[in-house]
N, C-alpha and C positions, 0 to 999 in steps of 0.2 A: 343070438346077440347081433350077428351080421345082418340078418333081415330086419331086425328091430332098428338098427342104425340106418338102413336104407330108407325105411318108412319115416322114421323120426326126422332125419335131415331134410327130406323132400317136403314133408308136412310143415315143418318149421319155416322153411324157405317160402312156401306158398302162402302161409299165414302172414309172414313178414311183408311180402310184396303186396298182397291184397289189402292188408290192414293199413299200410303206409299210403297206398294210393287212395283208399277211402277217406282217411284222415286228411290228406292233402286236398281232396276234393271238397271236404267240408270247410276247410280254411279258405279255399278259393271262393266258395259260395257264401261265405259268412256276410252278415249285414255290414253296411258301411261303418267304419270305426268312428269313434268320437273325434271330431275335427279339431285336434289340438295343433299348435304350431310348436314343433319339436326341432330345434336347431342345435348344432349345424346339420344341414341336409347334404348328404355325401355327393349327390349329382350337381350341386352348385359348382361353378368354376372355382379353381383353387384360391383365387384372391378373396372371394367372398366366404368360401368355406372356412378359411383360416380364422375368421372372427365370428362365424355363425351368422353371416349375412344372408339375404334372400333377394330373389328377383323383385319382390314387392317394394324394394327400396327405390327402384327406378321410376322416374316420372312416366306416366302413361305406359306402364309396363304391358298393358293389354294390347297395345299396338305393335309390340316388338316380338320377334321370334324368341322362344325360350332357349337359353344356353344351358346345355346339359353336359356333364362330364361323366362319361362311362368309366374313365380311369379312376375317378374318385370313388365310384361305387365299388369297383373291383378291389382297389387298394383297401378300402374300409372293410369289406368282407373278408379279405385274406388276412388282414391284421387281427380280425376277431377270430377267425377259424384257426390260424396257425399260431398266433402269438397270445390269444385270449386277452386282447387289450382291455375289454370291459371288466373282466375279473381282476386284472392288474390294478385298474383304477379304483374299483369299487369294493374289492375284498381281497386284499394282499395275502391274507393267510390261506385262503382257498387256492390262490394261484399256484402255490408251490406244489400242491397236489394235483390240481386240474391240468397243468401244462404236461407233466409226464404222462398222466392218464390219457389225455387226448392224443398226444404224439404216439403213445403206445398202441392205441386203437388204429391210428392211421397206418402204422407199420404192420399190424396184424391184417388189416384189410389189404394192404399192398402185398403181403405174403400170400394171402388167399388168392388174390388175382394172379400172382406168379404161378401158384400151383395150378390154377385153371389154365394158364398159358401152356404149362408143361403138359397137362392132361390133353389139351386140344391139339398140340403141335408135336406130340411125341416127346421122348426123353430129351431134355436139354441139360447135358451134364454140367456145364458152366454155371447154369442158373440155380441149381439146387444148393450149392454152398452159399450163394448170396441170400437165398431165401432162409437158410439156416441162421444166418447172422441177423436178418431183419426180423424173423420170428422170435429168436432168442431175446434180442434187445426189446422188441415190441412187447413181448410177454412180461419181461421184467418191469418195464415201465408201467404197464397196466396194473400189475400187482402192487408196486410201490405207490402209485398214484391213488389207487382205490383204497389202500390201507391208510394213507395220509388223510384222504377225504373222510373216511370212516372215523378216524380219530378226531379230526377237527369238528365233525358234526356231533360227536359224542361228548366233547369237552367244552366247546364254546356254548355259553348259555343262550346267546341269541340264536345260533343255528339249531340248537337242540329243540327249540320250540317248533321249528318247521321240519324237523326230521322225523319221518315215520318209520315204523318197523319195516315197511316195504322198501324204503330207501336204504336201510342198513342191509337188508337181505340182497338188494340189488348190487351194492358195492361188494359184498362178500362173494357173490356169484362171479362178478368180474374179476375179483382178485384170484379166485380159484381158476377161472379160464386163463388168466394171464400166467399163472404158475404152471399149469398143465401145458400151455402152448410153448412156454420157454423150455420146459423139460423135453417135449417132443423135439423141438428144434435142436437141442443140445445132444440128443441121443444119436449114436453113430448112424443108425438106419432110420432115424425119425422122418426126415424130409422125403426120402425115397418111398417110405411106407405111406406118408401123407399124400404124395403124388399118386401113388397107386390107388389109394382110397378114393380120391377125387375122380380119377379115371373110371373106377367102377361105378361110382354114383352117377356120372354122366351117362353111363351105359345102362343105368337102371338095374345094375346087378349088385348083390350084397357084398360090401367090402370086407375083406378078412384083415383085421387089425389086432394089435395087441391091447392089453388093458389100459395103458397110459393114453394111447391115441384114441381109444374108444371113449374114455372119460372126457377127453378134450372135445370130441365131436358131440357128445351128449350135452356138455355145457354150452357149446356154441349153438346147438340147436335150441336149447332152452332159452338162451338170451334172444335169439332171432324170433322165438315164438311170442315172448311177452313184451319185447321192447316197444312195439308200436302202441302199446296200451299204457305207457308210462310217460313221464315228463321228459324222457330222454329223446323224444321225437324232435327236440330242438335242432337236431342235425339237418332237418329240412324245414321245420316250422319257422326258423329264423328268417328264411327267405320272405315269408309273408309278413313277419314282424317288421322287417326293414322296408320292404317295398310297398306294402299296403298300409302301414301305420306310421313308422318313424319317418319315412322319406316321401310320404304321399302329400305333396304340397300343391297339387293341381287346383286351379280355381274352379269353383262350382259354376257351371254355365247353365243358363236357363234352358230347360228342355233336355238336359243331358241325363245319362244313366245315373250319374252321381246324384243329381237333384232328386230323381225318382227314389233312389235308395235312401237318401236322407229323409224325405217325406214319409217313406214307409217306416223308417225307424222312429221318427217323431210320433207316429200313430200308436206305437206300442204302449200298452198299459203299464201303470206304475203300481206295484203292489206292496211297496214298503209300508211298514207299520209305524214308522217314526212320526211323532206328532207334527214336526215342522215340515213334513212332506205332504203335499196335497194329493188328491186323487184324480183319476182320469188318465189321459194320455200325457206324454212328455210335453206336448204343445201346451196342454192345460196348465201343467206345473210351471213351465217356463214363463208363461204370459199372465197367469193369475197372481194377485197379490198374496203374500204369505199368509197362511191361515192363522187365526188368533188362538193362542193356547190359553185355556181357562186359567186364571190366577196369575197370569204373566202379562206385563205391560208390552204393547206392540213395539 
C-alpha cells in the first residue's frame, strides 16, 4: 500500500499539472470569440462601471488614451471567487451549497500548502494545530456543500436536466474527500502523520500511513487525476472567460492580429442543417439574402 500511494500521488499530480497546462494552452490559442458587447466591463473607471458605460460614449474616443481600472478587475474577480457573486445573483438556491463547498476547498488547499511548508522547513510545532483546525473546518465545509449541491441537483427539475451521473459521482467523491480530511484533521496524530507522509512523498519514499489517511490520500489523488477533464476547470478557465470574452472590448484595428483572427473565423464553414441557415462560410451566410423555404412566404 505504501508504494502504491507513492506512485499514485505523484502520477495524479503529474497528470493534473500537464492536463491543466494543456487545457489552458488550448483556451489561450482558441479562435477570436464572438464580438458581443457585454457590459458592465470591470476595467472601466468606477463612474462608468456603475451603470455599465463604455469608453465608446466619448466623442472621438479613438484620439484619447484608454482609461483602465486594474482595481475594478481585481475586485470583480475576488467577489466572484470568494463570495460567488454570480451564483448569488443567478441561482440563490445553489449559492447556499456552493459557498461552503468553495470555501472548504480553499481551506483544504491552504492546509495542504501548510503541510508542504512543514515538510520543507522541518517540524513547526505551532503550525500543526492551526492546520488541524483549517483541515477540519475545510473538510466539513466541503462535505456539507457537496451534499447540498447533490440534493439540489437531484430535486430541482431545471437542474436535473443538466446533471449527469458523472456530476453526481464527482460530488460524492468530494463529499468523501471532505469527510476523510476532517476525520484525519480531528484525529490526535492526524496532522503529524500527514506531515510525515508529505515529507516522505517529497523524498520519493513510500509513506507509512494508517487506513484513514491512506483513504484520504487515495481520494485526493483520484480527484487530482480526473479534475482537469471535467467542467470544474473553471478555477482557471474563468480567467479566459473574463479577460478574453466578457471584458474584451478592444477596438478592431486594421491590420491587427484581432482582424486577422476575425477574418479567419468568418471563413469557417457552416454545417448546420436548419432550413433557414444558408451554406458556405459565415461571410456567405451573413451577407447573402435568407434562403427561400419551399411552401413558406419570404
